[in-house]
N, C-alpha and C positions, 0 to 999 in steps of 0.2 A: 503493500499500500502507499502511495506517496502522501508526504506530508504538506503542509503549508499548502495544498491546491484544493478551492475548494470549485465545486462544477454545482449549478443550479438548475433546476428543468429551464424555466422561466429564460434564461442566458442564451440557450438553444432556440426558442423561438424568435431573439432579435438577429441572431445569425440568420436563422431559412427566410426572414424579411428583409434581410438586407439582401441576401441573393437572388430573393425573387424582384427585388428592386434593380437590380443590378440589369439583371437580365431583361427585365422589362424595356431598359433602358438602351441597353444594347439591340436587343431584338427591334425597335422601334427604329432604331436610326438615327444617323447625326440630322438627318436633314430634316426630321418628324420636329427637334430639340430647339433646330434652328428658326423652323416656322413657328414655332410657338412663342421663342424670344422675341424675333419680328412683329408678332402679334401681339406682346405687351409693348411693346415700344412702339407701336401704332407705323411699322413701314413694312407689312406684311401683302403682299401682292397677289395670297391667291382669293381674295373676295372680286380683284379684279379680273385675273384669268377665269373664275366661273359666271363672271357678266358676259364673258365674250360671244355669247349665243345669242344676247342682246345689246351688243355693238353697234354703233351706226359705222358704218366703214365706206371705202369710196377708195378707188385705184386712181393713180396718178401715173402719166409716161415719164417716171424718172429712175432710174436705176436707185436699186439698195442702199448705196451708200449716201451718195447725194439726197435722196427721200428724207434717210436719218439725219444727215446733218443739217440740210432746210429745215426740220420742223423741231431741232435743236435750236436753232438761233429764232423761228418764230414764237417759241416756245419762253425764251428769254424777252424777248420785245414785249409776249405779252406777259411778263413779271412772273411767270408759272415757276414751281420750287419743286426740281426734278429731286427727288427723294433715293430712286434706284431706279436700277436695266442700265444695260448698256447696246453697243451694237452688237455683241457676241449674243446676249439674251433675247434679241430681235426685239425690244419691246423698252417702254420707257415707264415709269410710273411718278408723278407727279400730284402737287398739293396745286389746287387751282390759281392761289396767290400764296405770296408769304404768310399772309396773315388770313387767309381763309383753308383751310386744310381741308376742306374735301377733297377725295382720293380720285384720282382719272389715271387709265393705264391707258397707253399709245403700244398698238402691237402691229409691226410690220409684216408681211409676208411679202415676198419674190416670188412673182408671178412670173416675171419674164426679165432678161437683159435689161431692157429698160422700161418696167412695169413694176411696181411696189402698191401692194393695198395698205393700209393703214385703218383699223379697227380701234376706236375711240370707245373705250369700257369704263363705266363707273354707279353705285350703287346709286347715286345721285343721278337722274334725269337731266334734272338741268345742268350737272356736271357737264354731262357727257356731251349734251346738246350746244351749250356754250364753247366748249373747249371744240366742240368736231366744228362747228359753224368755222370761227375764228380760224384753226388750223387749215381746215380746208380752202378755206378763201385764201388764206395766205400763202399756198402751196399752189394753188391754180392760178395765181396774180388776176383773180379778177374781183375787184368791187363788187361788194354786195349790193341790190338797190333797195331802198328806203320799204318797195314794195314787197319783197321778199322775206325782208328784215319783220315784216311787219306778219306776213300769214305762219312765220316761222316761231314767232313769240321770242326769239331770243333779239337782244341789242346786242347791236355789232360795236356801239362803246363801250369802255372800261375804264374806268381808273378808282384807284387806290383812294381809301378813306381818308 
């Protein structure tokens, strides 16, 4: 018999629980832990990706890299805040402005050598309509008539408070 070492039955429960929790985290993968942390921080893009089914989309006669660069420039001009995404991920996640943290996702799909589809997704209908209208107008280079603006219900003027 070994002296000086005590073993309680309750200690065994804690070890089993620690192993179960450890295995659960290991088997769930790092991606889900990362996504959970992003959700807590408010920078998750999962909701934007799920909203792609209801996205507003338009195809542009631009190659992928030019389309991506022009989109970033247009977003800067609209004073939007890009919080996630890059050219390799084929998406940008933005807040409408630095003060309006409504999330909006912009997804890029290369349709051909000189053709790129842009999809604008957001849990906010107003957010996706506002950003898509401003962005698509900017990328097409066409001014929007007052009649089209009134029909869409989205004002073209945008000023920060």
